[in-house]
C-alpha positions in Angstrom: -31.0 -36.0 27.0 -34.4 -34.3 27.1 -35.5 -31.1 28.9 -36.8 -31.8 32.4 -40.6 -31.4 33.2 -39.8 -29.8 36.5 -36.2 -28.4 36.7 -33.6 -26.2 35.1 -32.0 -26.2 31.7 -28.7 -24.4 31.2 -27.6 -23.4 27.7 -24.1 -22.0 27.2 -23.5 -19.2 24.8 -20.2 -17.6 23.7 -21.8 -14.6 22.0 -19.4 -12.1 23.4 -16.3 -10.2 22.2 -13.8 -12.9 21.3 -10.0 -13.2 21.7 -8.1 -11.9 18.7 -6.5 -14.5 16.3 -3.3 -12.7 15.1 -2.1 -13.0 11.6 1.4 -14.2 10.8 3.4 -11.5 9.0 7.0 -12.6 9.3 7.0 -15.7 7.1 9.5 -15.2 4.3 8.8 -16.6 0.9 11.8 -17.4 -1.3 11.4 -18.3 -5.0 14.6 -19.1 -7.0 16.7 -22.0 -8.4 18.3 -24.1 -5.7 21.6 -25.9 -6.3 21.9 -29.4 -5.0 24.9 -30.3 -2.8 27.4 -32.5 -4.6 27.0 -35.2 -2.0 23.2 -35.1 -1.8 21.0 -37.8 -3.3 19.1 -36.5 -6.2 15.9 -38.3 -5.3 16.0 -36.9 -1.7 16.7 -33.4 -3.0 13.8 -33.6 -5.5 11.5 -34.9 -2.7 12.5 -32.1 -0.3 12.3 -29.3 -3.0 9.8 -30.3 -5.7 9.7 -27.8 -8.6 7.1 -25.1 -8.4 5.7 -26.3 -5.1 5.6 -24.5 -1.8 7.7 -26.1 0.9 7.5 -24.9 4.5 10.6 -25.2 6.7 12.4 -23.5 9.5 15.6 -21.6 8.6 17.6 -23.8 11.0 16.4 -27.2 9.6 19.9 -28.6 9.0 18.7 -31.9 7.7 16.9 -30.4 4.7 19.3 -27.5 4.1 22.2 -30.0 4.0 20.8 -31.2 0.7 21.7 -27.8 -0.9 25.0 -26.4 -2.1 26.4 -24.5 0.9 27.9 -21.8 -1.4 24.8 -21.5 -3.5 22.4 -18.5 -3.7 19.6 -20.2 -1.7 21.8 -21.1 1.3 23.2 -17.6 1.3 19.6 -16.3 1.4 18.8 -18.5 4.4 22.0 -17.5 6.2 21.4 -13.8 5.4 18.0 -14.1 7.1 19.4 -16.0 10.1 22.2 -13.5 10.6 19.6 -10.8 11.5 17.7 -12.8 14.1 17.5 -11.2 17.5 17.8 -12.3 21.1 15.9 -15.6 21.9 15.1 -16.1 18.2 16.3 -19.4 16.8 14.8 -19.6 13.3 12.6 -17.9 10.8 9.7 -19.6 9.1 10.2 -20.0 5.3 8.0 -20.9 2.4 10.3 -22.0 -0.5 9.5 -22.5 -4.1 12.2 -24.0 -6.2 12.2 -23.4 -9.9 14.4 -24.8 -12.7 17.5 -22.9 -13.6 17.3 -21.8 -17.3 20.0 -21.8 -19.9 20.5 -18.0 -19.2 19.3 -15.3 -16.9 16.3 -14.6 -19.1 15.1 -18.2 -19.0 15.7 -18.4 -15.3 13.6 -15.3 -14.7 10.9 -16.7 -16.9 10.8 -19.8 -14.7 10.7 -17.6 -11.5 7.9 -15.5 -13.0 5.9 -18.6 -13.9 2.2 -18.3 -14.8 -1.0 -17.7 -12.9 -2.8 -20.4 -14.9 -0.3 -23.1 -14.1 0.5 -21.9 -10.6 4.2 -22.0 -11.3 7.1 -19.8 -10.1 6.0 -17.0 -7.8 2.3 -17.9 -8.4 2.8 -21.0 -6.4 2.7 -18.7 -3.3 -1.0 -18.2 -3.9 -1.6 -21.8 -2.8 0.7 -21.6 0.2 -2.2 -21.3 2.7 -4.0 -24.5 1.8 -0.8 -26.3 0.8 1.5 -25.6 3.8 -0.7 -23.9 6.3 0.7 -20.4 6.1 1.1 -17.5 3.6 4.5 -15.8 3.2 4.2 -12.1 3.8 7.7 -11.1 2.9 8.6 -12.2 -0.7 12.1 -12.3 -2.1 13.7 -13.6 -5.3 17.3 -12.9 -4.4 19.4 -11.5 -7.3 16.6 -11.8 -9.9 14.8 -8.5 -9.6 17.4 -6.0 -10.7 18.3 -7.2 -14.1 16.5 -5.2 -16.8 16.8 -4.1 -20.4 17.1 -0.3 -21.0 13.7 1.2 -20.6 12.1 -2.0 -19.6 10.8 -3.3 -16.3 12.3 -6.4 -14.7 9.9 -9.3 -15.6 10.0 -10.9 -12.1 9.4 -7.6 -10.3 6.6 -6.7 -12.7 4.7 -9.8 -11.7 5.4 -10.0 -8.0 2.9 -7.3 -7.0 0.1 -9.4 -8.5 1.0 -12.2 -6.1 1.6 -9.8 -3.2 -1.7 -8.0 -3.6 -3.6 -11.3 -3.3 -1.9 -12.6 -0.2 -1.2 -9.2 1.4 2.6 -9.6 1.2 5.5 -7.2 0.7 8.1 -7.7 -2.0 11.7 -6.8 -1.0 13.3 -6.1 -4.4 17.0 -6.0 -5.1 17.9 -3.0 -7.3 21.2 -1.8 -8.8 23.9 0.0 -6.8 24.4 3.7 -7.3 21.9 6.6 -7.9 21.9 6.7 -11.7 21.3 3.0 -12.3 18.9 2.7 -9.3 16.8 5.6 -10.5 16.6 4.2 -14.0 15.5 0.8 -12.6 13.0 2.1 -10.0 11.2 4.3 -12.5 9.9 1.2 -14.2 8.1 0.0 -11.1 5.4 1.2 -8.7 3.2 -0.1 -6.0 2.8 0.0 -2.2 3.9 -3.6 -2.0 7.4 -3.1 -3.4 10.2 -2.2 -1.0 13.2 -1.4 -3.2 16.8 -1.7 -2.0 19.9 -0.5 -3.7 23.0 -2.7 -4.3 24.3 -5.9 -2.9 26.5 -6.9 0.0 29.6 -8.9 0.5 29.5 -12.1 2.6 32.1 -14.8 3.2 31.6 -18.2 1.6 32.8 -21.6 2.9 36.3 -21.0 1.5 36.7 -17.7 3.2 36.2 -15.6 0.1 34.1 -12.5 0.1 31.4 -12.9 -2.5 28.9 -10.3 -3.7 25.4 -11.3 -2.6 21.9 -9.9 -2.8 20.7 -7.5 0.0 17.1 -8.7 0.0 17.5 -11.7 2.4 19.2 -9.5 4.9 16.4 -6.9 4.8 13.9 -9.7 5.1 15.7 -10.9 8.2 15.5 -7.4 9.7 11.7 -7.5 9.3 11.6 -10.9 11.0 13.7 -9.5 13.9 11.7 -6.3 14.3 8.4 -8.1 14.2 9.6 -10.5 16.9 10.7 -7.6 19.1 7.1 -6.2 18.7 5.3 -9.4 19.7 4.7 -10.3 16.1 3.2 -7.0 15.1 4.6 -5.5 11.9 4.2 -1.8 12.8 7.9 -1.0 13.3 10.3 0.3 10.6 13.6 -1.5 10.1 15.4 1.8 9.4 18.5 2.4 11.5 19.0 -1.3 12.2 22.4 -2.9 12.2 22.9 -5.5 9.5 25.0 -8.5 10.6 26.9 -11.1 8.7 28.3 -9.0 6.0 31.8 -7.8 5.3 31.0 -4.9 3.0 28.6 -3.3 0.5 28.7 -3.3 -3.2 29.1 0.4 -3.3 30.2 2.6 -0.4 27.7 5.4 -0.6 28.4 8.9 0.6 25.9 9.7 3.3 25.3 12.6 5.7 22.5 13.1 8.1 22.4 16.8 7.3 23.2 17.0 3.5 20.5 15.9 1.1 22.8 16.1 -1.9 24.8 13.0 -0.9 24.3 9.9 -3.0 22.8 7.9 -0.1 20.2 10.7 0.6 19.3 11.0 -3.0 18.6 7.2 -3.2 16.4 7.6 -0.1 14.6 10.5 -1.9 13.5 8.1 -4.7 12.2 5.7 -2.0 15.2 3.3 -2.0 16.7 1.5 0.9 20.5 1.5 1.5 23.1 0.0 3.7 25.8 2.4 4.9 28.8 2.0 7.0 29.1 3.8 10.4 32.1 6.1 10.9 33.3 6.7 14.5 35.0 10.0 13.5 32.2 11.4 11.4 29.6 13.3 13.3 27.2 13.3 10.3 27.2 9.5 9.9 24.3 7.2 10.9 26.4 5.4 13.6 29.8 5.0 15.1 30.4 1.6 13.4 29.0 -1.4 11.7 26.7 -1.6 8.7 23.3 0.1 9.1 20.2 -0.2 6.9 18.3 3.0 6.1 15.0 3.0 4.4 11.4 3.6 5.3 9.5 3.7 2.0 7.9 1.6 -0.6 7.0 2.6 -4.2 3.4 3.7 -3.5 2.3 6.8 -5.4 0.0 7.7 -2.6 1.7 9.5 0.3 -0.6 8.0 2.9 0.7 4.5 2.1 4.4 5.2 1.2 5.8 4.0 4.5 6.0 0.2 4.4 5.3 -0.3 8.0 1.9 1.4 7.6 0.9 -1.0 4.8 2.2 -4.0 6.8 0.4 -2.8 9.9 -2.9 -2.3 8.2 -2.6 -5.7 6.5 -2.0 -7.2 10.0 -5.1 -5.5 11.5 -7.4 -6.4 8.6 -6.2 -10.0 8.6 -6.5 -10.2 12.4 -10.1 -8.9 12.1 -10.9 -11.5 9.4 -9.4 -14.4 11.4 -11.2 -13.4 14.6 -14.6 -12.3 13.4 -15.1 -15.3 11.1 -16.0 -17.3 14.2 -19.3 -15.4 14.4 -20.5 -16.2 10.8 -23.3 -18.7 10.7 -23.0 -19.5 14.4 -25.2 -16.7 15.8 -28.3 -14.9 14.7 -27.9 -11.3 13.8 -29.2 -9.8 17.0 -28.2 -6.6 18.9 -25.9 -8.6 21.1 -24.2 -10.2 18.1 -23.7 -6.9 16.4 -22.3 -5.3 19.6 -20.0 -8.3 20.1 -18.5 -7.9 16.6 -18.0 -4.2 17.1 -16.5 -4.8 20.5 -14.1 -7.4 19.1 -12.8 -5.0 16.5 -12.5 -2.3 19.0 -10.5 -4.5 21.3 -8.1 -5.4 18.4 -7.6 -1.7 17.8 -7.3 -0.8 21.4 -4.5 -3.3 21.8 -2.6 -1.8 18.9 -3.0 1.7 20.3 -1.8 0.6 23.8 1.3 -0.9 22.0 2.0 2.4 20.3 1.3 1.0 16.9 -1.6 3.4 16.0 -2.4 6.9 17.2 -6.2 6.4 17.5 -9.2 4.6 16.2 -12.9 4.4 15.8 -15.0 1.2 15.3 -18.8 1.5 15.1 -22.0 0.1 13.6 -22.2 2.4 10.6 -25.4 4.4 10.7 -25.1 5.6 7.1 -24.7 2.2 5.4 -26.8 -0.2 7.5 -30.4 -0.5 6.6 -33.3 -2.8 7.2 -33.0 -4.8 3.9 -29.4 -5.7 4.6 -30.1 -6.6 8.2 -32.9 -8.9 7.1 -30.4 -10.6 4.7 -27.9 -11.0 7.6 -25.5 -8.3 6.4 -24.0 -5.6 8.5 -21.5 -2.8 7.9 -18.9 -1.9 10.5 -16.9 1.3 10.1 -13.3 0.7 11.2 -11.0 3.7 11.2 -7.5 3.9 12.6 -4.3 5.9 12.0 -0.9 4.2 12.0 1.9 6.0 13.8 4.3 7.4 11.3 8.0 6.6 11.5 10.3 9.3 12.8 12.2 10.3 9.7 13.4 13.9 10.1 14.1 16.4 12.9 14.5 20.2 12.5 16.1 22.0 15.4 15.8 25.8 15.6 19.1 26.8 17.2 19.2 30.4 18.2 20.6 32.7 20.9 18.7 33.0 24.2 18.9 36.7 25.3 16.9 36.1 28.4 20.0 34.3 29.8 22.0 37.5 29.6 19.3 39.4 31.6 19.3 36.7 34.2 23.1 36.9 34.5 22.9 40.6 35.0 20.2 40.3 37.6 22.3 37.6 39.4 25.4 39.8 39.5 23.4 42.8 40.8 21.8 40.7 43.4 25.2 39.4 44.6 26.6 43.0 44.8 23.6 44.2 46.8 23.7 41.3 49.2 
């Protein structure tokens, strides 16, 4: 079709602020050995769960999960996640990496750790995007992050932040129960992408026996639930959330809302997460009943990033900007309209988050200090994006004191009644 000699030509252009493409933050990555069900075909099992390879599945995919030992650690992890799902949720999205079980714990942890060169173990998650179409943003290795030699870091947990940093994920790390052991363990690790939890939980197996299980899958399930409640946005804490599907905790921690010297409060003080039981007759407990998770922090050494929901929220915004603004690259010339469309798109993303109560305020602008003619000529612009995540409500101080004015008001009321 050629342009008319006498007529009208209409050219469509979409060079305007575009709709945000939200990042997925609730996909759970699980790396661990997986036991085959006794009745399952070995070939079918190996095909469903090839070693050191990302496999994407839904947590309610019974046909695949039936290949696994129903009392094994992997099925417990899946059930622990599923137990926390909220109203109208039917499944969580999982990315699973199976590794070989070693001759002992050290060999198994070496297989989980894998290598970046070979892309094995946890490093297989780095290829999840191109391989299965999604990156896991909540990583767990249930039961394999707390074992450590005296004075040494856990080898799996020492390597997990390397993976998490590259794919913008959070690591939920199982740590020892009790303040002394937990403190010794946590002192060997640091980073804003590690969310440490103290102790395990008891869950019932297929024979009706209560078995000690890792806490991390349950915590991952809480994140999946809270994100779903917030329209997929990871700006909410999972603190003060009921944990379902457990019959008890590895250690019943003393906890009081008003006394920082209790063991539960002391674990929180070193950035740990705990599960405590509610007590109906205890005014100082976290709830009247059930098992409740308490924990708001990661292991960041910078106070601005030590609340995990802030890190997850910023990851979400940055990834959403990346996914949305990439549609402009190469498609449009760098004109005033293109630049304004990019800035407006980023502003809209932030405005939505502020309207949702996720951030307190923001500013997005064409940076006057960094942009210059040479960069513009090369097709390069700088946009200044600033926003402040809403902090989690952690502590309340109430000033309780007498109110003398009420006495004066009472006297005035009595005198007025006498003189009436």
